[in-house]
C-alpha positions as CSV (number, residue, x, y, z in Angstrom):
1,X,-47.3,-13.8,11.0
2,X,-47.7,-10.1,12.8
3,X,-47.0,-8.6,9.3
4,X,-49.6,-10.8,7.6
5,X,-52.3,-10.2,10.1
6,X,-51.7,-6.4,9.5
7,X,-52.1,-6.8,5.8
8,X,-55.1,-9.0,6.1
9,X,-56.7,-6.1,8.2
10,X,-55.9,-3.8,5.4
11,X,-57.4,-6.3,2.8
12,X,-60.5,-6.3,5.0
13,X,-60.6,-2.4,5.2
14,X,-60.2,-2.3,1.3
15,X,-63.2,-4.5,0.8
16,X,-65.5,-2.0,2.6
17,X,-64.8,0.9,0.1
18,X,-68.0,0.6,-1.6
19,X,-69.1,4.2,-1.2
20,X,-72.5,5.6,-0.7
21,X,-74.5,2.4,-2.0
22,X,-73.6,0.8,1.3
23,X,-74.9,3.7,3.3
24,X,-78.4,3.9,4.9
25,X,-80.3,6.6,3.2
26,X,-80.6,9.9,5.1
27,X,-82.6,12.6,4.3
28,X,-80.9,16.0,2.9
29,X,-81.5,19.2,4.8
30,X,-79.9,20.9,7.5
31,X,-79.3,19.2,10.9
32,X,-81.2,21.2,13.6
33,X,-82.3,21.2,17.1
34,X,-85.9,20.3,17.7
35,X,-86.6,20.5,21.5
36,X,-84.1,18.0,23.0
37,X,-83.5,16.2,20.1
38,X,-81.2,16.8,17.0
39,X,-83.3,16.1,13.6
40,X,-82.3,15.8,10.1
41,X,-83.8,17.6,7.2
42,X,-87.0,15.6,7.2
43,X,-87.6,16.0,11.1
44,X,-86.4,12.5,11.8
45,X,-84.4,12.1,15.0
46,X,-80.6,11.5,14.4
47,X,-78.0,10.0,16.5
48,X,-74.8,11.5,15.4
49,X,-72.0,8.8,15.2
50,X,-68.9,10.6,14.6
51,X,-65.2,10.7,14.6
52,X,-62.9,13.7,15.0
53,X,-59.9,14.3,12.6
54,X,-57.3,15.2,15.3
55,X,-53.8,15.5,14.2
56,X,-54.6,16.6,10.5
57,X,-54.6,20.5,10.7
58,X,-53.6,20.6,14.4
59,X,-50.8,18.2,15.8
60,X,-50.8,17.7,19.5
61,X,-47.3,16.3,20.7
62,X,-48.8,13.2,22.4
63,X,-50.3,11.9,19.3
64,X,-46.7,11.3,17.9
65,X,-44.7,10.4,21.0
66,X,-43.8,14.2,21.4
67,X,-45.4,15.1,24.7
68,X,-42.2,16.9,25.8
69,X,-42.9,19.3,23.0
70,X,-46.6,19.7,23.2
71,X,-47.5,22.4,20.7
72,X,-47.5,22.2,17.1
73,X,-45.4,25.4,16.7
74,X,-42.8,23.8,18.8
75,X,-42.8,20.6,16.7
76,X,-42.3,22.5,13.6
77,X,-39.4,24.5,15.2
78,X,-37.5,21.2,16.0
79,X,-38.2,19.9,12.3
80,X,-36.9,23.2,11.1
81,X,-33.8,22.7,13.1
82,X,-32.9,19.3,11.4
83,X,-33.9,19.9,8.1
84,X,-34.3,23.8,7.5
85,X,-37.4,26.1,7.2
86,X,-37.8,25.3,3.5
87,X,-38.1,21.6,4.2
88,X,-40.1,22.1,7.2
89,X,-42.9,24.1,5.3
90,X,-42.8,21.4,2.7
91,X,-43.3,18.7,5.3
92,X,-46.3,20.5,6.6
93,X,-47.7,21.0,3.1
94,X,-47.3,17.2,2.5
95,X,-48.6,16.6,5.8
96,X,-52.2,18.1,5.0
97,X,-52.2,16.4,1.8
98,X,-51.3,12.9,3.3
99,X,-53.0,12.7,6.6
100,X,-56.6,12.7,5.6
101,X,-58.0,11.9,2.2
102,X,-61.2,10.9,0.5
103,X,-60.4,7.1,1.3
104,X,-60.3,8.0,4.8
105,X,-63.9,9.5,4.9
106,X,-64.9,6.6,2.6
107,X,-63.7,4.1,5.2
108,X,-65.5,6.0,8.1
109,X,-69.0,5.9,6.2
110,X,-68.4,2.3,5.4
111,X,-67.8,1.5,9.0
112,X,-70.9,3.3,10.1
113,X,-70.0,6.8,11.0
114,X,-72.4,9.4,9.7
115,X,-70.6,12.4,10.8
116,X,-67.1,14.0,11.0
117,X,-65.7,16.7,13.3
118,X,-62.9,18.9,11.7
119,X,-60.6,20.4,14.3
120,X,-59.4,23.6,12.5
121,X,-56.4,25.6,13.2
122,X,-57.1,29.2,12.3
123,X,-53.7,30.0,11.1
124,X,-54.6,28.0,8.0
125,X,-57.4,30.3,7.3
126,X,-56.1,33.7,8.3
127,X,-53.2,35.5,9.7
128,X,-52.3,35.8,13.4
129,X,-53.5,39.0,14.7
130,X,-49.8,40.3,15.3
131,X,-48.8,39.4,11.7
132,X,-51.8,41.6,10.0
133,X,-50.4,44.1,7.8
134,X,-53.1,46.6,9.0
135,X,-54.1,45.9,12.5
136,X,-57.7,45.0,13.0
137,X,-58.2,44.0,9.4
138,X,-58.3,40.2,8.5
139,X,-56.3,38.6,5.7
140,X,-57.7,35.3,4.5
141,X,-55.7,32.5,3.4
142,X,-56.8,30.0,0.6
143,X,-55.3,26.9,2.2
144,X,-57.5,26.2,5.1
145,X,-60.8,26.9,3.0
146,X,-59.6,24.8,0.2
147,X,-58.9,21.8,2.7
148,X,-62.4,22.3,4.1
149,X,-64.0,22.4,0.8
150,X,-62.3,18.9,-0.1
151,X,-63.4,17.5,3.1
152,X,-66.9,18.8,2.7
153,X,-67.2,17.3,-0.9
154,X,-66.0,13.9,0.6
155,X,-68.6,14.2,3.4
156,X,-71.4,15.0,0.9
157,X,-70.4,12.0,-1.5
158,X,-71.0,9.8,1.6
159,X,-74.0,11.6,3.1
160,X,-72.2,12.3,6.2
161,X,-72.5,15.7,8.3
162,X,-69.2,17.6,8.7
163,X,-69.1,19.6,11.8
164,X,-66.6,22.7,11.8
165,X,-64.8,22.9,15.2
166,X,-62.4,25.6,16.1
167,X,-59.8,23.7,17.8
168,X,-57.2,26.3,18.0
169,X,-58.5,29.8,18.2
170,X,-56.4,33.0,17.6
171,X,-54.3,33.3,20.6
172,X,-55.4,30.2,22.2
173,X,-58.4,29.6,24.4
174,X,-56.9,28.1,27.4
175,X,-54.0,27.0,29.7
176,X,-53.7,23.5,28.0
177,X,-51.2,24.8,25.5
178,X,-51.2,21.8,23.0
179,X,-54.9,21.7,22.3
180,X,-54.7,25.0,20.9
181,X,-51.1,25.4,19.8
182,X,-50.8,28.2,21.9
183,X,-47.7,30.3,22.5
184,X,-47.8,31.5,26.2
185,X,-45.5,34.4,25.6
186,X,-48.3,35.9,23.3
187,X,-51.7,37.1,24.3
188,X,-54.4,34.5,24.4
189,X,-58.0,34.5,23.1
190,X,-59.0,36.1,26.3
191,X,-56.2,38.8,26.8
192,X,-56.6,40.2,23.4
193,X,-59.6,42.2,21.8
194,X,-57.9,41.6,18.3
195,X,-57.9,37.8,18.9
196,X,-61.5,37.9,19.8
197,X,-62.6,40.1,16.7
198,X,-60.6,37.7,14.6
199,X,-62.5,34.7,16.0
200,X,-65.8,36.4,15.4
201,X,-64.8,37.3,11.6
202,X,-63.6,34.0,11.1
203,X,-66.9,32.3,12.0
204,X,-68.6,34.9,10.0
205,X,-66.5,34.1,6.9
206,X,-67.2,30.3,7.5
207,X,-70.8,30.8,7.7
208,X,-71.1,33.0,4.8
209,X,-69.3,30.5,2.6
210,X,-71.5,27.4,3.8
211,X,-74.7,29.1,4.6
212,X,-76.5,27.1,1.9
213,X,-74.7,23.9,2.4
214,X,-76.9,21.1,4.0
215,X,-74.1,18.6,4.8
216,X,-72.4,21.1,7.2
217,X,-73.8,19.8,10.4
218,X,-73.1,22.8,12.5
219,X,-70.6,25.2,14.1
220,X,-68.6,24.1,17.2
221,X,-67.7,27.5,18.1
222,X,-64.8,27.1,20.5
223,X,-63.1,23.7,21.5
224,X,-62.5,23.1,25.3
225,X,-62.0,26.6,26.9
226,X,-60.1,26.2,29.8
227,X,-59.6,29.5,31.6
228,X,-59.9,31.2,34.9
229,X,-61.7,34.5,34.3
230,X,-62.5,35.5,37.8
231,X,-59.9,33.4,39.7
232,X,-56.5,33.2,37.6
233,X,-55.5,30.3,40.0
234,X,-58.3,28.3,38.4
235,X,-56.0,27.5,35.4
236,X,-58.4,25.1,33.8
237,X,-61.7,26.9,34.5
238,X,-63.5,24.2,36.2
239,X,-64.4,26.1,39.3
240,X,-65.7,29.3,37.4
241,X,-69.1,30.2,38.4
242,X,-69.8,33.1,35.9
243,X,-67.8,32.7,32.9
244,X,-68.9,36.0,31.6
245,X,-66.2,36.5,28.9
246,X,-66.9,33.1,27.3
247,X,-70.6,33.5,27.1
248,X,-70.2,37.1,25.7
249,X,-67.7,35.9,23.0
250,X,-69.9,33.2,22.1
251,X,-73.1,35.4,21.8
252,X,-71.1,37.8,19.7
253,X,-69.9,34.9,17.3
254,X,-73.5,33.5,17.0
255,X,-74.7,37.1,16.0
256,X,-72.2,37.4,13.5
257,X,-73.1,34.2,12.0
258,X,-76.7,34.7,11.9
259,X,-76.1,37.9,9.8
260,X,-75.2,35.6,7.1
261,X,-76.6,32.1,7.9
262,X,-80.0,31.4,9.3
263,X,-79.9,27.6,9.0
264,X,-76.9,26.0,10.8
265,X,-76.9,24.4,14.2
266,X,-74.8,26.3,16.8
267,X,-72.8,24.2,19.1
268,X,-71.4,25.6,22.3
269,X,-69.0,24.3,24.8
270,X,-68.6,25.4,28.6
271,X,-65.4,26.2,30.2
272,X,-63.3,23.5,32.0
273,X,-62.8,21.6,28.6
274,X,-66.3,21.9,27.6
275,X,-68.1,20.8,30.8
276,X,-68.5,23.9,33.0
277,X,-71.6,25.6,31.9
278,X,-72.0,27.6,35.0
279,X,-73.3,31.3,34.0
280,X,-73.3,30.2,30.2
281,X,-77.0,29.3,30.1
282,X,-79.9,29.9,29.1
283,X,-79.4,29.6,25.3
284,X,-79.7,32.5,23.2
285,X,-80.5,31.0,19.8
286,X,-83.4,28.7,19.0
287,X,-81.1,26.2,17.2
288,X,-78.4,25.4,19.5
289,X,-76.8,22.4,21.1
290,X,-74.5,21.9,24.2
291,X,-71.5,19.9,23.7
292,X,-69.8,18.0,26.7
293,X,-66.5,15.9,26.5
294,X,-66.0,12.6,28.3
295,X,-62.6,11.0,29.1
296,X,-61.4,8.6,31.7
297,X,-64.5,8.6,34.2
298,X,-67.1,5.8,34.7
299,X,-69.8,5.0,32.1
300,X,-72.8,5.5,34.4
301,X,-75.9,7.4,34.3
302,X,-74.6,9.7,37.3
303,X,-71.6,10.5,35.4
304,X,-73.8,12.3,32.9
305,X,-76.5,13.5,34.9
306,X,-75.6,17.0,35.1
307,X,-75.9,17.2,31.3
308,X,-79.1,15.5,31.1
309,X,-80.4,17.9,33.6
310,X,-79.2,20.8,31.4
311,X,-81.1,19.2,28.4
312,X,-84.4,19.1,30.3
313,X,-84.1,22.5,32.0
314,X,-83.4,24.4,28.9
315,X,-85.0,22.3,26.4
316,X,-81.8,21.8,24.2
317,X,-80.0,18.9,22.6
318,X,-76.9,17.7,24.0
319,X,-74.0,16.1,22.3
320,X,-71.0,14.3,23.4
321,X,-68.6,16.3,21.1
322,X,-65.4,14.5,22.1
323,X,-64.5,11.2,23.7
324,X,-62.1,8.2,23.5
325,X,-58.5,7.6,24.2
326,X,-59.4,4.5,26.2
327,X,-59.9,0.7,25.9
328,X,-62.5,-1.0,23.7
329,X,-64.5,-1.9,26.9
330,X,-64.6,1.6,27.9
331,X,-65.7,2.6,24.2
332,X,-68.5,0.1,24.0
333,X,-69.9,1.1,27.5
334,X,-69.7,4.9,26.9
335,X,-71.4,4.6,23.4
336,X,-74.1,2.4,24.8
337,X,-74.6,4.8,27.7
338,X,-74.9,7.8,25.2
339,X,-77.3,6.1,22.6
340,X,-79.5,4.6,25.4
341,X,-80.0,8.3,26.4
342,X,-80.6,9.6,22.8
343,X,-77.3,11.3,22.8
344,X,-75.1,11.5,19.7
345,X,-71.4,11.2,20.1
346,X,-68.0,12.0,18.2
347,X,-64.7,10.0,19.1
348,X,-61.1,11.2,19.3
349,X,-59.6,10.5,17.0
350,X,-59.3,8.6,13.7
351,X,-55.5,8.0,13.6
352,X,-52.3,8.8,15.6
353,X,-49.2,6.8,16.9
354,X,-50.9,4.1,19.2
355,X,-53.8,1.4,19.0
356,X,-56.7,3.2,20.8
357,X,-58.2,4.4,17.4
358,X,-59.4,2.8,14.2
359,X,-56.2,3.7,12.5
360,X,-52.7,3.6,13.7
361,X,-49.5,5.6,12.2
362,X,-46.7,3.3,12.2
363,X,-43.4,4.5,13.8
364,X,-40.8,5.3,11.0
365,X,-37.4,3.6,11.2
366,X,-35.0,6.4,12.6
367,X,-37.7,8.0,14.5
368,X,-36.2,7.3,17.9
369,X,-33.1,8.9,16.9
370,X,-35.0,12.1,16.3
371,X,-37.0,11.8,19.8
372,X,-33.8,11.2,21.4
373,X,-32.1,14.1,19.8
374,X,-35.2,16.5,20.7
375,X,-35.0,15.3,24.3
376,X,-31.5,16.2,24.7
377,X,-30.3,12.3,24.7
378,X,-28.5,11.8,21.5
379,X,-26.6,14.1,19.0
380,X,-28.1,15.8,16.2
381,X,-28.8,13.5,13.2
382,X,-27.7,14.7,9.7
383,X,-30.2,16.6,7.4
384,X,-30.4,13.7,5.3
385,X,-31.2,11.3,8.1
386,X,-33.7,13.5,9.4
387,X,-35.3,14.0,6.1
388,X,-35.5,10.4,5.4
389,X,-37.2,9.7,8.7
390,X,-39.7,12.5,8.0
391,X,-40.5,11.4,4.6
392,X,-41.3,7.9,6.0
393,X,-43.4,9.6,8.7
394,X,-45.5,11.5,5.9
395,X,-45.9,8.1,4.0
396,X,-46.9,6.4,7.0
397,X,-49.9,8.9,7.6
398,X,-51.7,7.6,4.6
399,X,-54.6,5.2,5.1
400,X,-52.9,2.5,2.9
401,X,-49.9,2.4,5.3
402,X,-52.0,2.8,8.5
403,X,-52.5,-0.4,10.6
404,X,-56.2,-1.0,10.8
405,X,-57.7,-1.9,14.2
406,X,-61.0,-3.6,13.5
407,X,-61.4,-4.4,17.2
408,X,-61.7,-0.7,17.8
409,X,-64.5,-0.3,15.1
410,X,-66.1,-3.7,16.2
411,X,-66.3,-2.3,19.9
412,X,-67.8,1.1,18.8
413,X,-70.5,-0.4,16.5
414,X,-71.4,-4.3,16.9
415,X,-70.6,-4.8,20.4
416,X,-72.7,-1.7,21.4
417,X,-75.7,-3.5,19.9
418,X,-74.7,-7.3,20.5
419,X,-73.2,-9.3,23.5
420,X,-72.1,-12.2,21.0
421,X,-68.6,-12.7,20.3
422,X,-66.9,-13.3,16.9
423,X,-63.6,-14.8,16.0
424,X,-60.8,-12.3,16.0
425,X,-58.9,-14.4,13.5
426,X,-59.8,-17.9,11.7
427,X,-58.4,-20.7,13.8
428,X,-58.4,-24.3,12.0
429,X,-57.3,-27.3,13.5
430,X,-56.0,-29.9,11.2
431,X,-53.0,-32.0,12.1
432,X,-50.9,-29.1,13.7
433,X,-52.2,-25.7,14.4
434,X,-51.0,-22.9,16.7
435,X,-53.6,-20.4,18.2
436,X,-51.9,-17.2,19.2
437,X,-53.0,-16.3,22.6
438,X,-53.6,-12.7,21.7
439,X,-56.0,-13.8,18.9
440,X,-58.9,-14.4,21.5
441,X,-62.5,-13.7,20.0
442,X,-63.7,-9.9,19.7
443,X,-66.5,-9.1,21.9
444,X,-67.4,-7.4,25.1
445,X,-65.8,-8.1,28.5
446,X,-67.3,-11.2,30.1
447,X,-68.3,-12.5,26.6
448,X,-65.2,-12.8,24.8
449,X,-62.8,-12.5,27.6
450,X,-62.6,-11.6,31.3
451,X,-59.6,-9.3,32.6
452,X,-59.4,-7.7,36.0
453,X,-58.6,-4.3,34.7
454,X,-60.1,-3.3,31.5
455,X,-59.9,0.3,31.2
456,X,-58.3,3.6,32.3
457,X,-60.2,5.8,34.8
458,X,-57.4,8.4,35.1
459,X,-59.8,11.3,36.0
460,X,-61.5,9.1,38.7
461,X,-59.7,9.8,42.1
462,X,-58.6,6.7,43.7
463,X,-59.0,4.5,40.7
464,X,-55.7,3.4,39.2
465,X,-56.3,1.1,36.4
466,X,-54.7,1.1,32.9
467,X,-56.6,-1.4,30.7
468,X,-54.1,-2.9,28.3
469,X,-51.0,-2.5,30.4
470,X,-49.0,-3.7,27.4
471,X,-50.5,-1.2,24.9
472,X,-49.8,-3.3,21.8
473,X,-51.6,-5.3,19.2
474,X,-55.3,-4.8,20.3
475,X,-57.2,-2.1,22.3
476,X,-59.2,-4.7,24.4
477,X,-58.8,-4.8,28.2
478,X,-56.4,-7.8,28.1
479,X,-52.8,-7.0,28.6
480,X,-50.8,-7.8,25.5
481,X,-47.1,-7.0,24.8
482,X,-44.6,-7.7,21.9
483,X,-41.9,-10.1,22.5
484,X,-38.7,-7.9,21.9
485,X,-36.9,-10.3,19.5
486,X,-39.8,-11.8,17.5
487,X,-42.2,-8.7,17.8
488,X,-45.1,-11.4,18.1
489,X,-47.8,-10.6,20.6
490,X,-48.2,-12.3,23.9
491,X,-50.6,-12.0,26.9
492,X,-49.0,-10.6,29.9
493,X,-50.1,-9.7,33.5
494,X,-52.2,-12.5,33.8
495,X,-54.3,-12.7,37.0
496,X,-56.4,-15.5,38.8
497,X,-59.8,-15.9,37.4
498,X,-59.2,-14.2,34.1
499,X,-60.0,-16.0,30.9
500,X,-60.0,-15.8,27.2
501,X,-62.3,-17.5,24.7
502,X,-61.4,-18.9,21.2
503,X,-63.6,-20.0,18.4
504,X,-61.7,-22.8,16.7
505,X,-62.9,-24.8,13.7
506,X,-62.0,-28.4,14.0
507,X,-61.5,-30.3,10.8
508,X,-62.2,-33.7,12.3
509,X,-63.5,-35.1,15.4
510,X,-60.8,-36.7,17.3
511,X,-58.2,-36.4,20.1
512,X,-55.4,-33.7,20.0
513,X,-52.5,-33.0,21.9
514,X,-52.2,-29.6,23.2
515,X,-49.3,-27.6,24.7
516,X,-49.1,-23.8,25.9
517,X,-46.3,-21.6,25.2
518,X,-45.6,-19.8,28.4
519,X,-43.0,-17.9,30.2
520,X,-42.5,-17.2,33.8
521,X,-40.0,-16.5,36.4
522,X,-42.2,-18.3,39.2
523,X,-43.5,-22.0,39.6
524,X,-47.0,-20.7,40.9
525,X,-49.0,-20.4,37.4
526,X,-51.7,-22.7,36.6
527,X,-54.3,-22.8,33.7
528,X,-57.2,-25.0,32.4
529,X,-59.2,-25.2,29.2
530,X,-62.8,-25.7,29.0
531,X,-65.4,-26.0,26.2
532,X,-69.0,-25.1,26.9
533,X,-68.0,-24.6,30.6
534,X,-66.9,-28.2,30.6
535,X,-63.4,-28.9,31.5
536,X,-61.4,-30.3,29.1
537,X,-57.9,-29.9,31.1
538,X,-58.5,-29.4,34.7
539,X,-55.1,-28.0,35.6
540,X,-51.9,-27.3,33.9
541,X,-48.8,-26.2,35.9
542,X,-46.8,-23.4,34.2
543,X,-43.2,-24.1,34.9
544,X,-40.7,-21.5,35.8
545,X,-38.9,-20.9,32.4
546,X,-36.3,-18.4,33.8
547,X,-37.9,-15.1,32.9
548,X,-40.8,-13.3,31.4
549,X,-39.8,-13.8,27.6
550,X,-38.0,-17.1,28.1
551,X,-40.5,-19.2,26.2
552,X,-41.2,-22.9,26.9
553,X,-44.0,-25.4,26.1
554,X,-45.8,-27.2,28.6
555,X,-45.9,-30.9,28.5
556,X,-48.5,-32.2,25.8
557,X,-51.7,-33.1,27.3
558,X,-54.7,-34.8,25.3
559,X,-58.0,-33.1,24.6
560,X,-61.0,-34.4,22.6
561,X,-62.5,-32.0,20.2
562,X,-65.6,-32.3,18.1
563,X,-65.7,-31.6,14.2
564,X,-66.9,-28.0,13.5
565,X,-67.0,-24.8,15.6
566,X,-65.7,-25.3,19.2
567,X,-65.6,-22.5,21.8
568,X,-62.6,-23.0,23.9
569,X,-62.0,-20.9,27.2
570,X,-58.8,-20.8,28.5
571,X,-58.9,-20.1,32.4
572,X,-56.2,-18.7,34.4
573,X,-56.3,-20.5,37.8
574,X,-53.3,-18.7,39.2
575,X,-51.7,-16.0,37.4
576,X,-48.3,-14.3,37.4
577,X,-47.1,-15.7,34.0
578,X,-47.1,-14.8,30.3
579,X,-48.8,-16.9,27.5
580,X,-47.9,-16.9,23.8
581,X,-49.9,-19.7,22.3
582,X,-51.7,-23.0,22.1
583,X,-50.1,-25.5,20.1
584,X,-52.3,-28.4,18.9
585,X,-51.3,-31.7,17.1
586,X,-52.7,-34.9,16.3
587,X,-52.4,-37.2,19.3
588,X,-51.4,-40.8,19.2
589,X,-54.6,-42.0,19.7
590,X,-57.3,-43.5,17.3
591,X,-59.8,-40.8,16.3
592,X,-63.2,-41.2,17.4
593,X,-66.0,-41.8,14.9
594,X,-67.7,-38.8,13.4
């Protein structure tokens, strides 16, 4: 059943690939700043709705359950250890070929995105400074430019803006090592004049190449600087009050770009992961935008007021250049907040292992064996075993092997505009039917469901919430886990007052027996079933089944349902139990007349 739902999602996905004909017409021309707004080539205000391609050119360990390794160069070292350097090089070549392809960009366009942010790793475009044959010169590599050209062609075909983002700068731009693939044993971007000059030359090279390309949306100069310039103890750069080296480097980059490219938007980011603009402003170019990043805080006006103030004070557009990694509820609220304030946005990220993105990379068989070896918990696998696992991982990065999370896309687009719910899957009651508890309707919190804990606010002091604590199956705020034996999803961590709605098509008016598939290690659980806020069942006691995955069906009770669509609300009167399904069957009672 679970596998069939995955395949159904991919079939739905495939039906969307109709290409540019489905896209709203957008004026060609350069994206640019016009006062506090971004406008397209015809001068019309444009709200960027984008997605970042994290994990493609630059792997961060957490994306692949490798947080203990962190940086990409360390991941590559571990791969080399198990299959050898030559096969490791082949793995990375195949990774670049598989991870992001034309079908990925076509899909994003069909879902509603109008822009793509490319996180670039400099080492695909030029040699590290310490490897240059002649110090101070720059060797250019074809691989990175070819990848960018291909991506640009796919974006152009879909009338989507491509924003170039230097995510891993020469030497690394901060003390958060994984985001820039930084080796702390070598000079950082800020500790090496050679690295700074290479960064400037790199941007000039890109600008020269794409100077006349209108579907390049802009140049995001340095992703998330995080460095203590005046105070080395301020390792994240959040308290820096002057940021002199950061401003100087971005000014120098802009000057180099403008020598060859007068058209494109320059996007700057403050210190402290893009948000500390102290000492950086005023702007130094008339075609510029400020980027800020937002994770794990409240989606309220005060949370973004400082950036709104900068927009007005300096008459410059602002852009939420990176956000996400949360629940659907948080996504909808954050995007509504941005669009209400005329701010474009770009989410992070299209795909990884995990469900809070549109596409999920499935974990290959044997992967845990590799993880256990790399963390020192298991012996080294054979080269053949490791190669088989890595080959499966490569295949799993392709969209046709990804798990499509349509609930994420629904939350990012439809739910931003509508409070209405819609079925997650089709439920039809004939003689017998099972409605999986995790297949509740898609929609906003307090519309499709109510859960006491719907999002993560990990960067808000004193707020310890986790959203979907099971982190399985769906990215809504409801807690869902997978049964360890059947791998079927079930609702867990139920709390009093929570509820779920289900749109059910009833084939024939009549009486139906309903049972609830539950598991519990207490005798306190109780639930009810309503339709149109009228009780069908006032109270059903949940028995102690002997454990959280020891499943048992409650006693059958009779409900009366009308032919056609019925909206059922399952209310948790007293929580503390797990819920797998509602089981319906025809009751031994004469049906009512239609």
